[in-house]
PQR file with spaces between the fields and no chain letter, atoms N, CA, C, O and H, PARSE charges and radii, in Angstrom:
ATOM       1  N    MET     1      -6.703   19.632    3.078 -0.4000 1.5000
ATOM       2  CA   MET     1      -6.105   18.346    2.780 -0.0000 2.0000
ATOM       3  C    MET     1      -6.779   17.304    3.646  0.5500 1.7000
ATOM       4  O    MET     1      -7.001   17.500    4.841 -0.5500 1.4000
ATOM       5  N    GLU     2      -7.095   16.196    3.011 -0.4000 1.5000
ATOM       6  CA   GLU     2      -7.645   15.065    3.745 -0.0000 2.0000
ATOM       7  C    GLU     2      -6.731   13.874    3.516  0.5500 1.7000
ATOM       8  O    GLU     2      -6.293   13.617    2.395 -0.5500 1.4000
ATOM       9  H    GLU     2      -6.914   16.037    2.041  0.4000 1.0000
ATOM      10  N    ILE     3      -6.451   13.153    4.585 -0.4000 1.5000
ATOM      11  CA   ILE     3      -5.647   11.946    4.489 -0.0000 2.0000
ATOM      12  C    ILE     3      -6.462   10.806    5.074  0.5500 1.7000
ATOM      13  O    ILE     3      -6.898   10.858    6.224 -0.5500 1.4000
ATOM      14  H    ILE     3      -6.807   13.361    5.496  0.4000 1.0000
ATOM      15  N    HIS     4      -6.659    9.774    4.258 -0.4000 1.5000
ATOM      16  CA   HIS     4      -7.400    8.597    4.684 -0.0000 2.0000
ATOM      17  C    HIS     4      -6.439    7.409    4.693  0.5500 1.7000
ATOM      18  O    HIS     4      -5.911    7.018    3.653 -0.5500 1.4000
ATOM      19  H    HIS     4      -6.305    9.732    3.324  0.4000 1.0000
ATOM      20  N    VAL     5      -6.223    6.849    5.864 -0.4000 1.5000
ATOM      21  CA   VAL     5      -5.370    5.675    5.996 -0.0000 2.0000
ATOM      22  C    VAL     5      -6.284    4.460    6.135  0.5500 1.7000
ATOM      23  O    VAL     5      -7.100    4.379    7.053 -0.5500 1.4000
ATOM      24  H    VAL     5      -6.653    7.166    6.710  0.4000 1.0000
ATOM      25  N    LYS     6      -6.131    3.531    5.216 -0.4000 1.5000
ATOM      26  CA   LYS     6      -6.951    2.321    5.212 -0.0000 2.0000
ATOM      27  C    LYS     6      -6.041    1.136    5.514  0.5500 1.7000
ATOM      28  O    LYS     6      -5.485    0.499    4.619 -0.5500 1.4000
ATOM      29  H    LYS     6      -5.468    3.597    4.470  0.4000 1.0000
ATOM      30  N    ASP     7      -5.912    0.869    6.807 -0.4000 1.5000
ATOM      31  CA   ASP     7      -4.994   -0.172    7.257 -0.0000 2.0000
ATOM      32  C    ASP     7      -5.366   -1.548    6.719  0.5500 1.7000
ATOM      33  O    ASP     7      -4.486   -2.354    6.418 -0.5500 1.4000
ATOM      34  H    ASP     7      -6.364    1.386    7.534  0.4000 1.0000
ATOM      35  N    ASP     8      -6.666   -1.823    6.594 -0.4000 1.5000
ATOM      36  CA   ASP     8      -7.089   -3.144    6.127 -0.0000 2.0000
ATOM      37  C    ASP     8      -6.644   -3.419    4.692  0.5500 1.7000
ATOM      38  O    ASP     8      -6.460   -4.573    4.305 -0.5500 1.4000
ATOM      39  H    ASP     8      -7.381   -1.168    6.839  0.4000 1.0000
ATOM      40  N    ARG     9      -6.470   -2.342    3.897 -0.4000 1.5000
ATOM      41  CA   ARG     9      -6.009   -2.507    2.510 -0.0000 2.0000
ATOM      42  C    ARG     9      -4.581   -2.002    2.310  0.5500 1.7000
ATOM      43  O    ARG     9      -4.055   -2.026    1.197 -0.5500 1.4000
ATOM      44  H    ARG     9      -6.620   -1.405    4.211  0.4000 1.0000
ATOM      45  N    ARG    10      -3.963   -1.546    3.395 -0.4000 1.5000
ATOM      46  CA   ARG    10      -2.595   -1.013    3.349 -0.0000 2.0000
ATOM      47  C    ARG    10      -2.496    0.073    2.276  0.5500 1.7000
ATOM      48  O    ARG    10      -1.646    0.025    1.387 -0.5500 1.4000
ATOM      49  H    ARG    10      -4.390   -1.526    4.299  0.4000 1.0000
ATOM      50  N    MET    11      -3.394    1.050    2.392 -0.4000 1.5000
ATOM      51  CA   MET    11      -3.469    2.117    1.407 -0.0000 2.0000
ATOM      52  C    MET    11      -3.675    3.462    2.104  0.5500 1.7000
ATOM      53  O    MET    11      -4.356    3.554    3.125 -0.5500 1.4000
ATOM      54  H    MET    11      -4.084    1.088    3.115  0.4000 1.0000
ATOM      55  N    VAL    12      -3.065    4.504    1.522 -0.4000 1.5000
ATOM      56  CA   VAL    12      -3.224    5.863    2.030 -0.0000 2.0000
ATOM      57  C    VAL    12      -3.692    6.738    0.871  0.5500 1.7000
ATOM      58  O    VAL    12      -3.096    6.725   -0.206 -0.5500 1.4000
ATOM      59  H    VAL    12      -2.512    4.429    0.693  0.4000 1.0000
ATOM      60  N    GLU    13      -4.757    7.491    1.098 -0.4000 1.5000
ATOM      61  CA   GLU    13      -5.262    8.440    0.107 -0.0000 2.0000
ATOM      62  C    GLU    13      -5.017    9.844    0.635  0.5500 1.7000
ATOM      63  O    GLU    13      -5.351   10.154    1.778 -0.5500 1.4000
ATOM      64  H    GLU    13      -5.241    7.502    1.973  0.4000 1.0000
ATOM      65  N    ILE    14      -4.432   10.692   -0.208 -0.4000 1.5000
ATOM      66  CA   ILE    14      -4.216   12.093    0.146 -0.0000 2.0000
ATOM      67  C    ILE    14      -4.998   12.930   -0.863  0.5500 1.7000
ATOM      68  O    ILE    14      -4.748   12.866   -2.067 -0.5500 1.4000
ATOM      69  H    ILE    14      -4.161   10.440   -1.137  0.4000 1.0000
ATOM      70  N    TRP    15      -5.938   13.708   -0.359 -0.4000 1.5000
ATOM      71  CA   TRP    15      -6.809   14.521   -1.202 -0.0000 2.0000
ATOM      72  C    TRP    15      -6.437   15.996   -1.040  0.5500 1.7000
ATOM      73  O    TRP    15      -6.389   16.508    0.078 -0.5500 1.4000
ATOM      74  H    TRP    15      -6.141   13.760    0.618  0.4000 1.0000
ATOM      75  N    LEU    16      -6.174   16.680   -2.166 -0.4000 1.5000
ATOM      76  CA   LEU    16      -5.793   18.096   -2.146 -0.0000 2.0000
ATOM      77  C    LEU    16      -6.780   18.934   -2.951  0.5500 1.7000
ATOM      78  O    LEU    16      -7.222   18.529   -4.026 -0.5500 1.4000
ATOM      79  H    LEU    16      -6.213   16.264   -3.074  0.4000 1.0000
ATOM      80  N    ASN    17      -7.117   20.103   -2.420 -0.4000 1.5000
ATOM      81  CA   ASN    17      -7.903   21.039   -3.215 -0.0000 2.0000
ATOM      82  C    ASN    17      -6.943   21.955   -3.982  0.5500 1.7000
ATOM      83  O    ASN    17      -5.727   21.853   -3.822 -0.5500 1.4000
ATOM      84  H    ASN    17      -6.758   20.431   -1.547  0.4000 1.0000
ATOM      85  N    ARG    18      -7.475   22.829   -4.795 -0.4000 1.5000
ATOM      86  CA   ARG    18      -6.630   23.685   -5.643 -0.0000 2.0000
ATOM      87  C    ARG    18      -5.716   24.598   -4.826  0.5500 1.7000
ATOM      88  O    ARG    18      -4.552   24.791   -5.175 -0.5500 1.4000
ATOM      89  H    ARG    18      -8.463   22.912   -4.926  0.4000 1.0000
ATOM      90  N    GLN    19      -6.240   25.149   -3.754 -0.4000 1.5000
ATOM      91  CA   GLN    19      -5.451   26.069   -2.935 -0.0000 2.0000
ATOM      92  C    GLN    19      -4.259   25.348   -2.305  0.5500 1.7000
ATOM      93  O    GLN    19      -3.152   25.886   -2.265 -0.5500 1.4000
ATOM      94  H    GLN    19      -7.186   24.992   -3.470  0.4000 1.0000
ATOM      95  N    GLU    20      -4.487   24.147   -1.821 -0.4000 1.5000
ATOM      96  CA   GLU    20      -3.404   23.383   -1.196 -0.0000 2.0000
ATOM      97  C    GLU    20      -2.321   23.011   -2.201  0.5500 1.7000
ATOM      98  O    GLU    20      -1.151   22.886   -1.838 -0.5500 1.4000
ATOM      99  H    GLU    20      -5.386   23.710   -1.853  0.4000 1.0000
ATOM     100  N    GLN    21      -2.701   22.836   -3.450 -0.4000 1.5000
ATOM     101  CA   GLN    21      -1.731   22.502   -4.488 -0.0000 2.0000
ATOM     102  C    GLN    21      -0.770   23.654   -4.758  0.5500 1.7000
ATOM     103  O    GLN    21       0.338   23.435   -5.246 -0.5500 1.4000
ATOM     104  H    GLN    21      -3.651   22.938   -3.745  0.4000 1.0000
ATOM     105  N    GLN    22      -1.182   24.865   -4.449 -0.4000 1.5000
ATOM     106  CA   GLN    22      -0.356   26.048   -4.678 -0.0000 2.0000
ATOM     107  C    GLN    22       0.672   26.271   -3.571  0.5500 1.7000
ATOM     108  O    GLN    22       1.652   26.990   -3.767 -0.5500 1.4000
ATOM     109  H    GLN    22      -2.083   25.043   -4.052  0.4000 1.0000
ATOM     110  N    ASP    23       0.451   25.666   -2.428 -0.4000 1.5000
ATOM     111  CA   ASP    23       1.317   25.854   -1.270 -0.0000 2.0000
ATOM     112  C    ASP    23       2.608   25.057   -1.438  0.5500 1.7000
ATOM     113  O    ASP    23       2.572   23.844   -1.647 -0.5500 1.4000
ATOM     114  H    ASP    23      -0.345   25.083   -2.269  0.4000 1.0000
ATOM     115  N    ALA    24       3.736   25.734   -1.346 -0.4000 1.5000
ATOM     116  CA   ALA    24       5.044   25.089   -1.540 -0.0000 2.0000
ATOM     117  C    ALA    24       5.318   24.024   -0.488  0.5500 1.7000
ATOM     118  O    ALA    24       5.983   23.031   -0.782 -0.5500 1.4000
ATOM     119  H    ALA    24       3.766   26.719   -1.176  0.4000 1.0000
ATOM     120  N    GLY    25       4.833   24.204    0.707 -0.4000 1.5000
ATOM     121  CA   GLY    25       5.067   23.242    1.776 -0.0000 2.0000
ATOM     122  C    GLY    25       4.283   21.943    1.604  0.5500 1.7000
ATOM     123  O    GLY    25       4.622   20.923    2.203 -0.5500 1.4000
ATOM     124  H    GLY    25       4.293   25.011    0.946  0.4000 1.0000
ATOM     125  N    THR    26       3.244   21.986    0.792 -0.4000 1.5000
ATOM     126  CA   THR    26       2.423   20.800    0.590 -0.0000 2.0000
ATOM     127  C    THR    26       3.209   19.676   -0.069  0.5500 1.7000
ATOM     128  O    THR    26       3.098   18.522    0.345 -0.5500 1.4000
ATOM     129  H    THR    26       2.968   22.815    0.305  0.4000 1.0000
ATOM     130  N    ASP    27       4.000   19.992   -1.086 -0.4000 1.5000
ATOM     131  CA   ASP    27       4.790   18.957   -1.774 -0.0000 2.0000
ATOM     132  C    ASP    27       5.748   18.255   -0.820  0.5500 1.7000
ATOM     133  O    ASP    27       5.886   17.033   -0.853 -0.5500 1.4000
ATOM     134  H    ASP    27       4.091   20.930   -1.422  0.4000 1.0000
ATOM     135  N    THR    28       6.399   19.028    0.020 -0.4000 1.5000
ATOM     136  CA   THR    28       7.325   18.443    0.995 -0.0000 2.0000
ATOM     137  C    THR    28       6.574   17.532    1.958  0.5500 1.7000
ATOM     138  O    THR    28       7.029   16.428    2.256 -0.5500 1.4000
ATOM     139  H    THR    28       6.287   20.022    0.048  0.4000 1.0000
ATOM     140  N    TYR    29       5.443   17.987    2.438 -0.4000 1.5000
ATOM     141  CA   TYR    29       4.648   17.189    3.370 -0.0000 2.0000
ATOM     142  C    TYR    29       4.191   15.886    2.713  0.5500 1.7000
ATOM     143  O    TYR    29       4.250   14.823    3.332 -0.5500 1.4000
ATOM     144  H    TYR    29       5.074   18.884    2.196  0.4000 1.0000
ATOM     145  N    ILE    30       3.737   15.968    1.459 -0.4000 1.5000
ATOM     146  CA   ILE    30       3.272   14.775    0.751 -0.0000 2.0000
ATOM     147  C    ILE    30       4.421   13.794    0.547  0.5500 1.7000
ATOM     148  O    ILE    30       4.250   12.593    0.753 -0.5500 1.4000
ATOM     149  H    ILE    30       3.689   16.831    0.957  0.4000 1.0000
ATOM     150  N    LYS    31       5.574   14.285    0.148 -0.4000 1.5000
ATOM     151  CA   LYS    31       6.726   13.406   -0.062 -0.0000 2.0000
ATOM     152  C    LYS    31       7.129   12.711    1.237  0.5500 1.7000
ATOM     153  O    LYS    31       7.419   11.515    1.239 -0.5500 1.4000
ATOM     154  H    LYS    31       5.713   15.261   -0.019  0.4000 1.0000
ATOM     155  N    ASP    32       7.147   13.450    2.327 -0.4000 1.5000
ATOM     156  CA   ASP    32       7.497   12.866    3.625 -0.0000 2.0000
ATOM     157  C    ASP    32       6.471   11.818    4.059  0.5500 1.7000
ATOM     158  O    ASP    32       6.831   10.745    4.544 -0.5500 1.4000
ATOM     159  H    ASP    32       6.912   14.421    2.325  0.4000 1.0000
ATOM     160  N    THR    33       5.201   12.140    3.881 -0.4000 1.5000
ATOM     161  CA   THR    33       4.133   11.222    4.253 -0.0000 2.0000
ATOM     162  C    THR    33       4.175    9.969    3.381  0.5500 1.7000
ATOM     163  O    THR    33       4.034    8.855    3.886 -0.5500 1.4000
ATOM     164  H    THR    33       4.909   13.012    3.487  0.4000 1.0000
ATOM     165  N    ALA    34       4.369   10.148    2.079 -0.4000 1.5000
ATOM     166  CA   ALA    34       4.443    9.007    1.163 -0.0000 2.0000
ATOM     167  C    ALA    34       5.631    8.114    1.506  0.5500 1.7000
ATOM     168  O    ALA    34       5.512    6.889    1.491 -0.5500 1.4000
ATOM     169  H    ALA    34       4.484   11.053    1.669  0.4000 1.0000
ATOM     170  N    ARG    35       6.754    8.710    1.809 -0.4000 1.5000
ATOM     171  CA   ARG    35       7.947    7.933    2.176 -0.0000 2.0000
ATOM     172  C    ARG    35       7.680    7.115    3.445  0.5500 1.7000
ATOM     173  O    ARG    35       8.021    5.934    3.519 -0.5500 1.4000
ATOM     174  H    ARG    35       6.851    9.705    1.821  0.4000 1.0000
ATOM     175  N    LYS    36       7.071    7.757    4.431 -0.4000 1.5000
ATOM     176  CA   LYS    36       6.772    7.088    5.706 -0.0000 2.0000
ATOM     177  C    LYS    36       5.903    5.853    5.485  0.5500 1.7000
ATOM     178  O    LYS    36       6.203    4.776    6.001 -0.5500 1.4000
ATOM     179  H    LYS    36       6.794    8.716    4.371  0.4000 1.0000
ATOM     180  N    TYR    37       4.823    6.013    4.714 -0.4000 1.5000
ATOM     181  CA   TYR    37       3.912    4.891    4.505 -0.0000 2.0000
ATOM     182  C    TYR    37       4.457    3.871    3.517  0.5500 1.7000
ATOM     183  O    TYR    37       4.188    2.678    3.658 -0.5500 1.4000
ATOM     184  H    TYR    37       4.579    6.888    4.295  0.4000 1.0000
ATOM     185  N    SER    38       5.208    4.307    2.531 -0.4000 1.5000
ATOM     186  CA   SER    38       5.820    3.369    1.578 -0.0000 2.0000
ATOM     187  C    SER    38       6.793    2.443    2.291  0.5500 1.7000
ATOM     188  O    SER    38       6.894    1.262    1.956 -0.5500 1.4000
ATOM     189  H    SER    38       5.427    5.276    2.416  0.4000 1.0000
ATOM     190  N    ASN    39       7.499    2.971    3.262 -0.4000 1.5000
ATOM     191  CA   ASN    39       8.427    2.146    4.048 -0.0000 2.0000
ATOM     192  C    ASN    39       7.693    1.081    4.862  0.5500 1.7000
ATOM     193  O    ASN    39       8.291    0.091    5.285 -0.5500 1.4000
ATOM     194  H    ASN    39       7.417    3.930    3.534  0.4000 1.0000
ATOM     195  N    GLN    40       6.385    1.292    5.079 -0.4000 1.5000
ATOM     196  CA   GLN    40       5.560    0.321    5.808 -0.0000 2.0000
ATOM     197  C    GLN    40       4.751   -0.543    4.837  0.5500 1.7000
ATOM     198  O    GLN    40       3.798   -1.211    5.238 -0.5500 1.4000
ATOM     199  H    GLN    40       5.899    2.096    4.735  0.4000 1.0000
ATOM     200  N    ASN    41       5.141   -0.522    3.551 -0.4000 1.5000
ATOM     201  CA   ASN    41       4.487   -1.302    2.489 -0.0000 2.0000
ATOM     202  C    ASN    41       3.035   -0.900    2.238  0.5500 1.7000
ATOM     203  O    ASN    41       2.191   -1.748    1.951 -0.5500 1.4000
ATOM     204  H    ASN    41       5.915    0.021    3.225  0.4000 1.0000
ATOM     205  N    TYR    42       2.752    0.390    2.347 -0.4000 1.5000
ATOM     206  CA   TYR    42       1.447    0.920    1.988 -0.0000 2.0000
ATOM     207  C    TYR    42       1.537    1.517    0.586  0.5500 1.7000
ATOM     208  O    TYR    42       2.582    2.034    0.189 -0.5500 1.4000
ATOM     209  H    TYR    42       3.438    1.080    2.581  0.4000 1.0000
ATOM     210  N    LYS    43       0.441    1.444   -0.156 -0.4000 1.5000
ATOM     211  CA   LYS    43       0.332    2.157   -1.422 -0.0000 2.0000
ATOM     212  C    LYS    43      -0.165    3.559   -1.088  0.5500 1.7000
ATOM     213  O    LYS    43      -1.048    3.721   -0.246 -0.5500 1.4000
ATOM     214  H    LYS    43      -0.407    1.024    0.166  0.4000 1.0000
ATOM     215  N    VAL    44       0.394    4.569   -1.743 -0.4000 1.5000
ATOM     216  CA   VAL    44      -0.003    5.952   -1.486 -0.0000 2.0000
ATOM     217  C    VAL    44      -0.550    6.551   -2.779  0.5500 1.7000
ATOM     218  O    VAL    44       0.103    6.504   -3.822 -0.5500 1.4000
ATOM     219  H    VAL    44       1.111    4.437   -2.428  0.4000 1.0000
ATOM     220  N    ALA    45      -1.750    7.112   -2.700 -0.4000 1.5000
ATOM     221  CA   ALA    45      -2.367    7.763   -3.849 -0.0000 2.0000
ATOM     222  C    ALA    45      -2.648    9.213   -3.496  0.5500 1.7000
ATOM     223  O    ALA    45      -3.175    9.509   -2.424 -0.5500 1.4000
ATOM     224  H    ALA    45      -2.281    7.150   -1.853  0.4000 1.0000
ATOM     225  N    VAL    46      -2.290   10.124   -4.411 -0.4000 1.5000
ATOM     226  CA   VAL    46      -2.550   11.556   -4.223 -0.0000 2.0000
ATOM     227  C    VAL    46      -3.582   11.974   -5.252  0.5500 1.7000
ATOM     228  O    VAL    46      -3.394   11.771   -6.452 -0.5500 1.4000
ATOM     229  H    VAL    46      -1.862    9.883   -5.282  0.4000 1.0000
ATOM     230  N    PHE    47      -4.677   12.562   -4.778 -0.4000 1.5000
ATOM     231  CA   PHE    47      -5.744   13.045   -5.636 -0.0000 2.0000
ATOM     232  C    PHE    47      -5.740   14.566   -5.594  0.5500 1.7000
ATOM     233  O    PHE    47      -5.829   15.170   -4.525 -0.5500 1.4000
ATOM     234  H    PHE    47      -4.830   12.727   -3.804  0.4000 1.0000
ATOM     235  N    ARG    48      -5.637   15.172   -6.761 -0.4000 1.5000
ATOM     236  CA   ARG    48      -5.573   16.632   -6.868 -0.0000 2.0000
ATOM     237  C    ARG    48      -6.804   17.148   -7.610  0.5500 1.7000
ATOM     238  O    ARG    48      -7.150   16.647   -8.680 -0.5500 1.4000
ATOM     239  H    ARG    48      -5.565   14.681   -7.629  0.4000 1.0000
ATOM     240  N    SER    49      -7.459   18.149   -7.033 -0.4000 1.5000
ATOM     241  CA   SER    49      -8.593   18.762   -7.704 -0.0000 2.0000
ATOM     242  C    SER    49      -8.123   19.440   -8.975  0.5500 1.7000
ATOM     243  O    SER    49      -7.045   20.032   -9.027 -0.5500 1.4000
ATOM     244  H    SER    49      -7.178   18.555   -6.164  0.4000 1.0000
ATOM     245  N    GLY    50      -8.945   19.341   -9.983 -0.4000 1.5000
ATOM     246  CA   GLY    50      -8.612   19.976  -11.253 -0.0000 2.0000
ATOM     247  C    GLY    50      -9.540   21.136  -11.532  0.5500 1.7000
ATOM     248  O    GLY    50     -10.316   21.550  -10.671 -0.5500 1.4000
ATOM     249  H    GLY    50      -9.821   18.860   -9.941  0.4000 1.0000
ATOM     250  N    ASN    51      -9.452   21.653  -12.739 -0.4000 1.5000
ATOM     251  CA   ASN    51     -10.322   22.771  -13.094 -0.0000 2.0000
ATOM     252  C    ASN    51     -11.119   22.466  -14.360  0.5500 1.7000
ATOM     253  O    ASN    51     -11.674   23.373  -14.980 -0.5500 1.4000
ATOM     254  H    ASN    51      -8.822   21.316  -13.438  0.4000 1.0000
ATOM     255  N    ALA    52     -11.177   21.195  -14.741 -0.4000 1.5000
ATOM     256  CA   ALA    52     -11.996   20.787  -15.878 -0.0000 2.0000
ATOM     257  C    ALA    52     -13.393   20.419  -15.377  0.5500 1.7000
ATOM     258  O    ALA    52     -13.599   20.216  -14.180 -0.5500 1.4000
ATOM     259  H    ALA    52     -10.727   20.458  -14.237  0.4000 1.0000
ATOM     260  N    ASP    53     -14.332   20.338  -16.287 -0.4000 1.5000
ATOM     261  CA   ASP    53     -15.707   20.000  -15.950 -0.0000 2.0000
ATOM     262  C    ASP    53     -15.800   18.526  -15.565  0.5500 1.7000
ATOM     263  O    ASP    53     -15.444   17.655  -16.358 -0.5500 1.4000
ATOM     264  H    ASP    53     -14.165   20.503  -17.259  0.4000 1.0000
ATOM     265  N    LEU    54     -16.271   18.247  -14.366 -0.4000 1.5000
ATOM     266  CA   LEU    54     -16.316   16.886  -13.847 -0.0000 2.0000
ATOM     267  C    LEU    54     -17.205   15.990  -14.706  0.5500 1.7000
ATOM     268  O    LEU    54     -16.834   14.853  -14.998 -0.5500 1.4000
ATOM     269  H    LEU    54     -16.560   18.955  -13.722  0.4000 1.0000
ATOM     270  N    PHE    55     -18.359   16.484  -15.110 -0.4000 1.5000
ATOM     271  CA   PHE    55     -19.279   15.679  -15.919 -0.0000 2.0000
ATOM     272  C    PHE    55     -18.634   15.277  -17.245  0.5500 1.7000
ATOM     273  O    PHE    55     -18.699   14.113  -17.641 -0.5500 1.4000
ATOM     274  H    PHE    55     -18.659   17.407  -14.873  0.4000 1.0000
ATOM     275  N    THR    56     -18.018   16.228  -17.926 -0.4000 1.5000
ATOM     276  CA   THR    56     -17.388   15.950  -19.217 -0.0000 2.0000
ATOM     277  C    THR    56     -16.251   14.945  -19.071  0.5500 1.7000
ATOM     278  O    THR    56     -16.125   14.025  -19.879 -0.5500 1.4000
ATOM     279  H    THR    56     -17.965   17.174  -17.605  0.4000 1.0000
ATOM     280  N    CYS    57     -15.429   15.116  -18.050 -0.4000 1.5000
ATOM     281  CA   CYS    57     -14.310   14.198  -17.833 -0.0000 2.0000
ATOM     282  C    CYS    57     -14.798   12.785  -17.499  0.5500 1.7000
ATOM     283  O    CYS    57     -14.256   11.800  -18.001 -0.5500 1.4000
ATOM     284  H    CYS    57     -15.530   15.863  -17.394  0.4000 1.0000
ATOM     285  N    THR    58     -15.818   12.696  -16.654 -0.4000 1.5000
ATOM     286  CA   THR    58     -16.361   11.391  -16.284 -0.0000 2.0000
ATOM     287  C    THR    58     -16.998   10.713  -17.489  0.5500 1.7000
ATOM     288  O    THR    58     -16.827    9.510  -17.689 -0.5500 1.4000
ATOM     289  H    THR    58     -16.259   13.496  -16.247  0.4000 1.0000
ATOM     290  N    ASP    59     -17.730   11.479  -18.290 -0.4000 1.5000
ATOM     291  CA   ASP    59     -18.359   10.944  -19.507 -0.0000 2.0000
ATOM     292  C    ASP    59     -17.295   10.389  -20.461  0.5500 1.7000
ATOM     293  O    ASP    59     -17.450    9.290  -20.992 -0.5500 1.4000
ATOM     294  H    ASP    59     -17.868   12.455  -18.128  0.4000 1.0000
ATOM     295  N    SER    60     -16.234   11.136  -20.674 -0.4000 1.5000
ATOM     296  CA   SER    60     -15.162   10.685  -21.556 -0.0000 2.0000
ATOM     297  C    SER    60     -14.472    9.430  -21.015  0.5500 1.7000
ATOM     298  O    SER    60     -14.144    8.519  -21.776 -0.5500 1.4000
ATOM     299  H    SER    60     -16.108   12.029  -20.243  0.4000 1.0000
ATOM     300  N    LEU    61     -14.258    9.388  -19.717 -0.4000 1.5000
ATOM     301  CA   LEU    61     -13.622    8.235  -19.097 -0.0000 2.0000
ATOM     302  C    LEU    61     -14.481    6.988  -19.248  0.5500 1.7000
ATOM     303  O    LEU    61     -13.973    5.915  -19.572 -0.5500 1.4000
ATOM     304  H    LEU    61     -14.524   10.128  -19.099  0.4000 1.0000
ATOM     305  N    LEU    62     -15.781    7.128  -19.013 -0.4000 1.5000
ATOM     306  CA   LEU    62     -16.683    5.984  -19.158 -0.0000 2.0000
ATOM     307  C    LEU    62     -16.725    5.487  -20.597  0.5500 1.7000
ATOM     308  O    LEU    62     -16.718    4.280  -20.841 -0.5500 1.4000
ATOM     309  H    LEU    62     -16.194    8.000  -18.750  0.4000 1.0000
ATOM     310  N    LYS    63     -16.767    6.409  -21.543 -0.4000 1.5000
ATOM     311  CA   LYS    63     -16.786    6.014  -22.953 -0.0000 2.0000
ATOM     312  C    LYS    63     -15.498    5.301  -23.340  0.5500 1.7000
ATOM     313  O    LYS    63     -15.527    4.317  -24.080 -0.5500 1.4000
ATOM     314  H    LYS    63     -16.772    7.389  -21.345  0.4000 1.0000
ATOM     315  N    ALA    64     -14.382    5.790  -22.848 -0.4000 1.5000
ATOM     316  CA   ALA    64     -13.090    5.155  -23.147 -0.0000 2.0000
ATOM     317  C    ALA    64     -13.024    3.757  -22.544  0.5500 1.7000
ATOM     318  O    ALA    64     -12.506    2.838  -23.178 -0.5500 1.4000
ATOM     319  H    ALA    64     -14.359    6.590  -22.247  0.4000 1.0000
ATOM     320  N    ASN    65     -13.538    3.583  -21.335 -0.4000 1.5000
ATOM     321  CA   ASN    65     -13.506    2.286  -20.671 -0.0000 2.0000
ATOM     322  C    ASN    65     -14.430    1.274  -21.346  0.5500 1.7000
ATOM     323  O    ASN    65     -14.170    0.072  -21.296 -0.5500 1.4000
ATOM     324  H    ASN    65     -13.959    4.330  -20.820  0.4000 1.0000
ATOM     325  N    LEU    66     -15.479    1.737  -21.961 -0.4000 1.5000
ATOM     326  CA   LEU    66     -16.396    0.820  -22.673 -0.0000 2.0000
ATOM     327  C    LEU    66     -15.731    0.234  -23.916  0.5500 1.7000
ATOM     328  O    LEU    66     -16.110   -0.842  -24.377 -0.5500 1.4000
ATOM     329  H    LEU    66     -15.690    2.714  -22.002  0.4000 1.0000
ATOM     330  N    CYS    67     -14.753    0.931  -24.449 -0.4000 1.5000
ATOM     331  CA   CYS    67     -14.066    0.469  -25.657 -0.0000 2.0000
ATOM     332  C    CYS    67     -12.987   -0.557  -25.358  0.5500 1.7000
ATOM     333  O    CYS    67     -12.486   -1.204  -26.278 -0.5500 1.4000
ATOM     334  H    CYS    67     -14.445    1.805  -24.074  0.4000 1.0000
ATOM     335  N    ILE    68     -12.628   -0.717  -24.128 -0.4000 1.5000
ATOM     336  CA   ILE    68     -11.546   -1.649  -23.758 -0.0000 2.0000
ATOM     337  C    ILE    68     -12.024   -3.074  -23.831  0.5500 1.7000
ATOM     338  O    ILE    68     -11.258   -3.997  -23.556 -0.5500 1.4000
ATOM     339  H    ILE    68     -13.035   -0.191  -23.381  0.4000 1.0000
């Protein structure tokens, strides 16, 4: 797990790999951390690793954004 606190933008990023997502204690920790920073008016984003092909997902996302 990686946690990046960006005070200048009042933002917290929490990055989880697949193994960490399986751990029951991780959800509790994330909720507690999010609550702590939300109370300080920070935005909290949680990024979870997936199991889809990164290239295919990125290609689809870019194509969808071009249509907007």
